[in-house]
N, CA, C and O atoms as a DFTB+ gen file, in Angstrom:
372 C
 N C O
     1  1     145.016     144.710     125.415
     2  2     143.790     144.184     124.908
     3  2     143.803     144.296     123.295
     4  3     144.261     145.283     122.720
     5  1     143.296     143.268     122.681
     6  2     143.226     143.311     121.224
     7  2     142.174     144.298     120.722
     8  3     141.138     144.495     121.357
     9  1     142.443     144.885     119.628
    10  2     141.475     145.816     119.057
    11  2     141.220     145.392     117.590
    12  3     142.154     145.089     116.848
    13  1     139.937     145.380     117.199
    14  2     139.599     145.071     115.877
    15  2     139.279     146.317     115.043
    16  3     138.741     147.299     115.554
    17  1     139.605     146.260     113.800
    18  2     139.409     147.390     112.881
    19  2     137.822     147.451     112.682
    20  3     137.167     146.414     112.574
    21  1     137.276     148.643     112.642
    22  2     135.890     148.779     112.404
    23  2     135.473     148.225     110.980
    24  3     134.402     147.635     110.839
    25  1     136.250     148.407     110.047
    26  2     135.936     147.998     108.671
    27  2     136.715     146.756     108.264
    28  3     137.092     146.620     107.100
    29  1     136.969     145.827     109.226
    30  2     137.731     144.672     108.935
    31  2     137.116     143.817     107.790
    32  3     137.827     143.283     106.939
    33  1     135.809     143.717     107.811
    34  2     135.116     142.915     106.778
    35  2     135.368     143.502     105.384
    36  3     135.578     142.754     104.429
    37  1     135.348     144.821     105.263
    38  2     135.649     145.504     103.967
    39  2     137.111     145.260     103.547
    40  3     137.433     145.007     102.386
    41  1     137.948     145.350     104.548
    42  2     139.390     145.194     104.269
    43  2     139.648     143.764     103.717
    44  3     140.346     143.590     102.718
    45  1     139.076     142.773     104.381
    46  2     139.291     141.410     103.975
    47  2     138.575     141.152     102.605
    48  3     139.139     140.448     101.767
    49  1     137.435     141.665     102.375
    50  2     136.737     141.434     101.135
    51  2     137.498     142.021      99.932
    52  3     137.375     141.522      98.814
    53  1     138.277     143.072     100.170
    54  2     139.017     143.723      99.066
    55  2     140.428     143.039      98.865
    56  3     141.112     143.384      97.902
    57  1     140.861     142.120      99.709
    58  2     142.179     141.506      99.508
    59  2     142.180     140.777      98.152
    60  3     141.216     140.085      97.826
    61  1     143.249     140.929      97.369
    62  2     143.327     140.262      96.065
    63  2     143.080     138.811      96.092
    64  3     142.388     138.310      95.205
    65  1     143.597     138.073      97.058
    66  2     143.405     136.645      97.145
    67  2     141.983     136.252      97.407
    68  3     141.518     135.232      96.898
    69  1     141.271     137.043      98.198
    70  2     139.876     136.793      98.595
    71  2     139.037     137.041      97.289
    72  3     138.205     136.213      96.920
    73  1     139.275     138.185      96.613
    74  2     138.564     138.512      95.372
    75  2     138.744     137.376      94.341
    76  3     137.772     136.925      93.735
    77  1     139.974     136.929      94.153
    78  2     140.285     135.877      93.183
    79  2     139.526     134.566      93.546
    80  3     138.990     133.900      92.659
    81  1     139.486     134.222      94.780
    82  2     138.812     133.030      95.198
    83  2     137.285     133.149      95.018
    84  3     136.639     132.194      94.586
    85  1     136.718     134.304      95.344
    86  2     135.251     134.543      95.091
    87  2     135.017     134.371      93.621
    88  3     134.036     133.708      93.284
    89  1     135.790     134.881      92.712
    90  2     135.634     134.805      91.282
    91  2     135.738     133.330      90.879
    92  3     134.929     132.835      90.095
    93  1     136.734     132.641      91.418
    94  2     136.968     131.243      90.990
    95  2     135.759     130.364      91.389
    96  3     135.322     129.529      90.598
    97  1     135.239     130.542      92.564
    98  2     134.064     129.762      93.036
    99  2     132.862     130.128      92.138
   100  3     132.106     129.249      91.723
   101  1     132.694     131.409      91.848
   102  2     131.563     131.731      90.965
   103  2     131.648     131.141      89.615
   104  3     130.649     130.691      89.054
   105  1     132.890     131.134      89.054
   106  2     133.030     130.528      87.713
   107  2     132.790     129.012      87.764
   108  3     132.237     128.437      86.826
   109  1     133.191     128.400      88.814
   110  2     132.976     126.961      89.018
   111  2     131.421     126.680      89.063
   112  3     130.918     125.762      88.417
   113  1     130.728     127.499      89.835
   114  2     129.292     127.343      89.986
   115  2     128.575     127.675      88.669
   116  3     127.574     127.037      88.341
   117  1     129.063     128.647      87.921
   118  2     128.443     129.007      86.667
   119  2     128.552     127.803      85.696
   120  3     127.655     127.522      84.902
   121  1     129.723     127.103      85.815
   122  2     129.912     125.928      84.920
   123  2     128.894     124.849      85.227
   124  3     128.457     124.128      84.330
   125  1     128.522     124.736      86.459
   126  2     127.496     123.779      86.896
   127  2     126.117     124.161      86.330
   128  3     125.361     123.321      85.841
   129  1     125.832     125.446      86.417
   130  2     124.559     125.999      85.856
   131  2     124.500     125.742      84.337
   132  3     123.483     125.290      83.810
   133  1     125.560     126.026      83.684
   134  2     125.677     125.772      82.223
   135  2     125.463     124.304      81.895
   136  3     124.762     123.971      80.939
   137  1     126.042     123.463      82.655
   138  2     125.982     121.983      82.425
   139  2     124.526     121.544      82.519
   140  3     124.056     120.780      81.676
   141  1     123.841     121.995      83.491
   142  2     122.408     121.632      83.652
   143  2     121.578     122.170      82.483
   144  3     120.772     121.460      81.882
   145  1     121.799     123.404      82.198
   146  2     121.130     124.129      81.101
   147  2     121.361     123.414      79.757
   148  3     120.439     123.289      78.952
   149  1     122.553     122.963      79.531
   150  2     122.921     122.330      78.274
   151  2     122.155     121.010      78.017
   152  3     121.930     120.623      76.870
   153  1     121.787     120.373      79.049
   154  2     121.037     119.102      78.939
   155  2     119.576     119.312      78.578
   156  3     118.859     118.346      78.316
   157  1     119.110     120.604      78.559
   158  2     117.695     120.812      78.293
   159  2     117.424     121.702      77.081
   160  3     116.284     122.107      76.854
   161  1     118.437     122.000      76.321
   162  2     118.211     122.856      75.130
   163  2     119.044     122.481      73.976
   164  3     120.251     122.278      74.111
   165  1     118.419     122.380      72.804
   166  2     119.183     121.999      71.610
   167  2     119.991     123.057      71.025
   168  3     121.070     122.791      70.496
   169  1     119.518     124.286      71.091
   170  2     120.186     125.427      70.384
   171  2     121.402     125.945      71.107
   172  3     122.321     126.477      70.485
   173  1     121.418     125.788      72.466
   174  2     122.544     126.292      73.231
   175  2     122.426     127.795      73.584
   176  3     123.299     128.366      74.237
   177  1     121.327     128.405      73.133
   178  2     121.185     129.796      73.281
   179  2     121.118     130.156      74.776
   180  3     121.750     131.128      75.189
   181  1     120.368     129.399      75.598
   182  2     120.312     129.684      77.001
   183  2     121.627     129.488      77.714
   184  3     121.979     130.264      78.603
   185  1     122.356     128.460      77.334
   186  2     123.672     128.165      77.916
   187  2     124.545     129.333      77.631
   188  3     125.219     129.781      78.559
   189  1     124.611     129.878      76.452
   190  2     125.442     130.995      76.113
   191  2     125.092     132.305      76.809
   192  3     125.904     133.225      76.909
   193  1     123.829     132.353      77.294
   194  2     123.381     133.563      77.995
   195  2     123.809     133.608      79.450
   196  3     123.673     134.638      80.109
   197  1     124.333     132.479      79.962
   198  2     124.675     132.396      81.373
   199  2     126.113     132.963      81.486
   200  3     127.040     132.470      80.843
   201  1     126.263     133.981      82.296
   202  2     127.547     134.729      82.346
   203  2     127.859     135.038      83.814
   204  3     127.020     134.804      84.684
   205  1     129.054     135.559      84.096
   206  2     129.466     136.036      85.379
   207  2     129.906     137.472      85.185
   208  3     130.358     137.864      84.109
   209  1     129.762     138.269      86.278
   210  2     130.247     139.596      86.307
   211  2     130.859     139.885      87.703
   212  3     130.199     139.733      88.732
   213  1     132.138     140.304      87.698
   214  2     132.819     140.561      88.935
   215  2     132.800     142.050      89.205
   216  3     133.103     142.872      88.341
   217  1     132.418     142.377      90.481
   218  2     132.465     143.748      90.982
   219  2     133.630     143.928      91.869
   220  3     134.582     143.159      91.732
   221  1     133.664     144.860      92.765
   222  2     134.774     145.182      93.631
   223  2     135.023     144.029      94.614
   224  3     136.170     143.688      94.903
   225  1     133.940     143.438      95.119
   226  2     134.107     142.344      96.174
   227  2     133.300     141.109      95.892
   228  3     133.353     140.140      96.650
   229  1     132.536     141.129      94.787
   230  2     131.597     139.963      94.603
   231  2     131.583     139.638      93.114
   232  3     132.036     140.433      92.291
   233  1     131.068     138.482      92.781
   234  2     130.848     138.014      91.419
   235  2     129.441     137.461      91.362
   236  3     129.041     136.667      92.214
   237  1     128.704     137.873      90.376
   238  2     127.349     137.311      90.236
   239  2     127.224     136.459      88.965
   240  3     127.892     136.682      87.955
   241  1     126.342     135.485      89.075
   242  2     126.075     134.606      87.919
   243  2     124.670     135.024      87.474
   244  3     123.746     135.110      88.283
   245  1     124.531     135.283      86.159
   246  2     123.253     135.769      85.602
   247  2     123.075     135.277      84.197
   248  3     123.995     134.761      83.563
   249  1     121.882     135.449      83.734
   250  2     121.489     135.163      82.359
   251  2     120.947     136.441      81.660
   252  3     120.126     137.132      82.264
   253  1     121.349     136.772      80.470
   254  2     120.812     137.949      79.766
   255  2     119.719     137.428      78.788
   256  3     119.280     138.188      77.925
   257  1     119.289     136.205      78.899
   258  2     118.168     135.722      78.073
   259  2     116.869     136.292      78.612
   260  3     116.568     136.131      79.794
   261  1     116.114     136.939      77.785
   262  2     114.828     137.570      78.260
   263  2     113.867     136.499      78.869
   264  3     113.021     136.833      79.699
   265  1     114.006     135.232      78.454
   266  2     113.058     134.229      78.948
   267  2     113.741     133.360      80.045
   268  3     113.278     132.260      80.346
   269  1     114.851     133.876      80.632
   270  2     115.566     133.051      81.627
   271  2     114.696     132.646      82.833
   272  3     114.797     131.516      83.312
   273  1     113.875     133.530      83.306
   274  2     113.059     133.169      84.482
   275  2     112.094     132.037      84.133
   276  3     111.939     131.094      84.909
   277  1     111.449     132.126      82.977
   278  2     110.507     131.080      82.577
   279  2     111.246     129.750      82.317
   280  3     110.740     128.682      82.659
   281  1     112.432     129.823      81.719
   282  2     113.163     128.604      81.479
   283  2     113.663     127.936      82.733
   284  3     113.674     126.709      82.838
   285  1     114.083     128.758      83.694
   286  2     114.662     128.218      84.952
   287  2     113.559     127.754      85.916
   288  3     113.655     126.674      86.498
   289  1     112.492     128.590      86.083
   290  2     111.543     128.246      87.093
   291  2     110.190     127.647      86.603
   292  3     109.353     127.174      87.373
   293  1     110.056     127.712      85.257
   294  2     108.825     127.139      84.664
   295  2     107.850     128.224      84.256
   296  3     108.022     129.382      84.635
   297  1     106.823     127.868      83.487
   298  2     105.885     128.783      83.024
   299  2     104.638     128.033      82.490
   300  3     104.625     126.807      82.382
   301  1     103.662     128.772      82.182
   302  2     102.387     128.244      81.608
   303  2     102.419     128.399      80.144
   304  3     102.546     129.520      79.651
   305  1     102.307     127.323      79.410
   306  2     102.313     127.306      77.949
   307  2     101.010     127.950      77.426
   308  3     100.033     128.078      78.164
   309  1     101.017     128.339      76.178
   310  2      99.823     128.921      75.528
   311  2      98.633     128.137      75.602
   312  3      97.529     128.680      75.633
   313  1      98.797     126.743      75.636
   314  2      97.588     125.870      75.721
   315  2      97.165     125.672      77.235
   316  3      96.267     124.877      77.513
   317  1      97.769     126.343      78.130
   318  2      97.415     126.241      79.548
   319  2      98.184     125.237      80.301
   320  3      98.089     125.189      81.527
   321  1      98.953     124.418      79.629
   322  2      99.758     123.335      80.327
   323  2     100.958     124.015      81.065
   324  3     101.595     124.943      80.565
   325  1     101.211     123.489      82.273
   326  2     102.353     124.024      82.974
   327  2     103.617     123.321      82.459
   328  3     103.636     122.103      82.279
   329  1     104.651     124.098      82.233
   330  2     105.938     123.623      81.740
   331  2     106.931     123.714      82.975
   332  3     107.179     124.785      83.529
   333  1     107.424     122.614      83.320
   334  2     108.402     122.599      84.471
   335  2     109.673     123.317      84.106
   336  3     110.169     123.174      82.988
   337  1     110.208     124.086      85.028
   338  2     111.468     124.735      84.826
   339  2     112.593     123.772      84.932
   340  3     112.424     122.666      85.447
   341  1     113.820     124.190      84.422
   342  2     114.972     123.253      84.507
   343  2     115.759     123.470      85.751
   344  3     116.605     122.628      86.051
   345  1     115.565     124.540      86.527
   346  2     116.228     124.783      87.768
   347  2     117.733     124.741      87.684
   348  3     118.397     124.247      88.595
   349  1     118.282     125.258      86.592
   350  2     119.720     125.281      86.383
   351  2     120.482     126.085      87.399
   352  3     121.550     125.679      87.855
   353  1     119.927     127.235      87.756
   354  2     120.645     128.171      88.675
   355  2     120.701     127.488      90.046
   356  3     121.698     127.661      90.747
   357  1     119.720     126.747      90.453
   358  2     119.800     126.063      91.748
   359  2     120.914     125.081      91.779
   360  3     121.424     124.771      92.856
   361  1     121.318     124.575      90.652
   362  2     122.383     123.534      90.567
   363  2     123.745     124.204      90.966
   364  3     124.681     123.545      91.418
   365  1     123.790     125.542      90.770
   366  2     125.022     126.251      91.068
   367  2     125.171     126.625      92.560
   368  3     126.181     127.197      92.970
   369  1     124.162     126.294      93.340
   370  2     124.184     126.696      94.777
   371  2     125.101     125.766      95.519
   372  3     125.277     125.906      96.729
C-alpha cells in the first residue's frame, strides 16, 4: 500500500523549481499591477512603490506607498466627493 509523507505539502513547496515558478508568476502579476497603475498617475510614484518580496515558499506583491489603499480602493476627497480607486492590485489576480 502506498504511503504519503505527512509533510508532503511543505516538501513540495520548498522544491527549488516550485519556488522559482511561484516567484515568476508573482513577478508577472506585479507587472500587470504596475501597468494598470501607470495609466492613472503622472508622477510614477505609485508604480515605483509596487514591489515583490519572496519568502521561503511564497512571494507577495505589495506597495510601500502610504496612500496605496486609498489609491487602489478609492477614498473620499476633502470636498466630500468620492474618488474611485484604480483597482490595480485586482488586475494582478
